[in-house]
N, C-alpha and C positions, 0 to 999 in steps of 0.2 A: 280307885272308885269305878267300877263298870258302869257302864250307859252315861257317864258325865261327858258332856262335850268339852274340849280344850279350847275350841272357837269360840271369839265371843260372838255374841247374838248379832245378826245384821240390822243394820240401822238403815230402815227404807223411807224415812219419812223428810219430804222436802228438801232433800241435797240440792236441787238446782236452784229453788227460790232461795237458799241459802247463799250459794255460790252467785247467783245475780246479786243479792243484796252487798255482799261483800265488795263485787267486782265494781258496782256503783258507787259504793263509799270509797274505794281506793282511788277512781277517777276523779271522783267529787274532791276529796282533799288531797291527792296527790302523794307519791312514795317516791323519796331519794334514797338510792342506795348507793355507797361511794366505797372505793376499796383500793389500796397501792400495792401493788407485787413489785418485789425487790429482788433481784439477784446477784449477790455478792460472791467475790472468791478472794477471800483473803484480803478482806477490807477492802477490796475494789470493786465499785458497782458497775454490774457489766448490763445489766439492764434493769428499766424501772417501766412499769407500766401502771398507770392511773385508769382505774374505771368509774366511770359516773353514769347511772342508770337512774332515769326519771320516767315514772308512769305516773299519768294524769290525763286527764281529758285536755282538749284543745281549747276550750274556754279556761281552763285553770293554768295551763300553760301560759297563755296571753295574759292572766291575771299577774302571773310570775315574771313577766317581761320575755318569755322565750316564745320566739318566732320565727326561728332562721329557716324555716321550711318555705317560709311567704318570698324569701329571698334566694334562694340557693336555685339555680338555672336548671338543676338536674330535677328539680321536684315542684318546680311551679312555672307554668306557661307565661305567667304573668312577667314573671323575673327573666325569664329569656325574651320575652317581647322588649322589656325595657332596656335589657344589655345588648339587644340589636339595632335599637332606634339610638341609644349612646354612641355605638359603635359607627352607625351609619352617620351620623352628625358629625363624628371626629373625621371620618373618609371624607366627607363633603366639604368640609374646611380644609383637609389637606390637599385636595384636589384642586380648590380655588387657589390656596396658596401657591403650589405650582405651577398653575395657568398663570401665575402672576398678575393676579388682580386680589383685591381685598373681598370677603364674603359678602357685604353689604355694599356692594359699588353700584347697584341698581341697574343691573344688565338685565332687561325682559326675559322670560322663557324661552322665547323665539329665537333671541341673541344667544343666548347659551347653547341652543340644540344647534344652531349654525355654526357655531365655533367647536364644539365637538365633533361636527361633521366635518368641518374643515382639518381639524387634525387627525380625524381617523383616515382621509384620503392622502394627507401629507405621510401619513405613516406605512400606508400600502405603497405609494409610490416609490418609496425609498428602497 
């Protein structure tokens, strides 16, 4: 057929609005994609890869009980601060234990500073 085009007519109406609607719906409802890949050789399992992908908004993820990014030190500065303060408290307890006194012995800050200075001077003299 001469003059007949084999290509479909272009659709130019509102594709960005449709994409935005689809994205909003996906983020609002959430989508879970799960799959396993297994590589076997003569009935011997060599490799298993389990893939799980969740696409959702942060609010929807929190509704589902997923909030791992809030406690991951690599992703959250608040988690890093909490981790550092816990480590700091453990180190203070350990130092107090090594210095031979209980953490709540009632020593004042000045007495503690004097004790640390005394230990430092002893260390330098040796």
